[in-house]
N, C-alpha and C positions, 0 to 999 in steps of 0.2 A: 551763956545767955541763949535762949531759944528764939528762933525766927519763925514768924507766921506771915504768910502772904494773904492780904485782904484786898478785895476789889473795892476801891474808893473812887469818888469823882476826882478827876484831875483836869485842870484847865488846859485846853489845847493851845499850842503855839500857832502863829500865822501859817507856817509851813505845813503843820499837821492838819490845820483846818482846810487849807487848799488841797492837800492830798485826799482828805476825807470827801471833799466835794467832787473830786475826779472819780473816786471810787463809787460814790453815790450815782453819778451820771452813768458810769459803766454798768452798774447794777441795774439801773432803770432800763437801759438799752437791752440788756440780757433778759430782763423781766418781760419787756414788750415782745421780744422775739419768742420767748416761751409761750406767752399768751397767744400769739399768732399761730405758733406750731400746734398748740392745743386746739384752736379753732379748726385748723386744717385737718387734724387727726379726727376731731369730733365730726366734722363734715364728711370725711371719708368713711368713718365708721357708720355714720347715719345712712349714707348711700349704700354701703354694703348690707346693712340691716334691712333696708327697704327692698333691695334686690333679693335677699334671702326670704323675706316675707312674701314677695311675689311668687317665688319658686314654691314655697310651702302652700300658698293658696292654689296655684295651678295644680300641684300634685294632689291636693285634697279633692279638687273637682274631678281630676282624672280617676282617682280611687273611688270616689262616690258614684260617678257615672259609668265607669268602666270604659271610657272613650278618651282617645288622645288625638289631637290634631297632628297630622303628618302630611308631608309632601307625597302626593300620589300621582303617578303618570296617567294622563287622560288623553283620549282622542277627541278632536274637534270634528264633528260630522255635519257637513252642510246639508240643510233641508231646503232644496231649491223651491219647492212649491210654496213654502211659507216664508221664504227669504230669512231663515233663521239658522243659527249654528247651535248644535246640541253638544254639550260636553259630556262624554261618557267615560267612566272609570275603566281603565284597562284591566284591573284586578278582578272586579266583580261584574262589569258590564252595566252597572247602575248609571242612570241618567242623573247628573248632578246639577245641570244648568241648561237653560235655553235662553238665547239672546238674539236680538236682531242682527242680521249680517251688516257689516260695515260696507261703505260704498266700494272700497277696494275689494272686498270679498265677493261683491255682487258682479264684478267685472268678469266676464267669461272670455276665454280665448278660443277662437275657432281654429281648428287645425285638421288636416287630413291625416288619418291614421292608416297605415298600410296594413295589409293582411290579404285575405281573399277578396281582392278588389278594394280599392280605396273607398272609405266611407267617412262621412263627416261626423265628428263627435264633439261634445262640449267638454272642455278641460278646465278645472279651476286652477288657481295660482300655484297649488302644490303638486300639479301634474297628476292629480287623482282623476282618472278617466271616468267620465259619465256618459254613457251611451245616449245619443240623441233620441233613439227609439224607445228607451226605457222610461216609462212614466212613474216608476217606483222611486220616489224621492225620500222615502222614509229612512231613518238611521238604521244601521245594521246592528 
């Protein structure tokens, strides 16, 4: 006699039904955890894609214009006559900004400077000596 296995409906016992309920609850918890992980991964991937898009946009502008924004060392040059401070690039000497002096920058310290006879000179907070007899207050 030949045997054949066929999948047919079988009524579950109370113990089997209870076991299937526990399996279903465990599967729901795992499913929820996977959905949450998917949201986290999707959010992370979305953030990484946005960052890459910003990089691509920045590079496109730099290639198109031939200009890149970089940190450049500058000198702050006080212009006493106009009570302003001029920002000058050290690499090119180009004037990049003029702004009013702050109250602290406008405070001068009087001190005697020794040399061939003591003379009175004006000195700013950074000890950049400015000769009191020198009327040339323009940036160098």
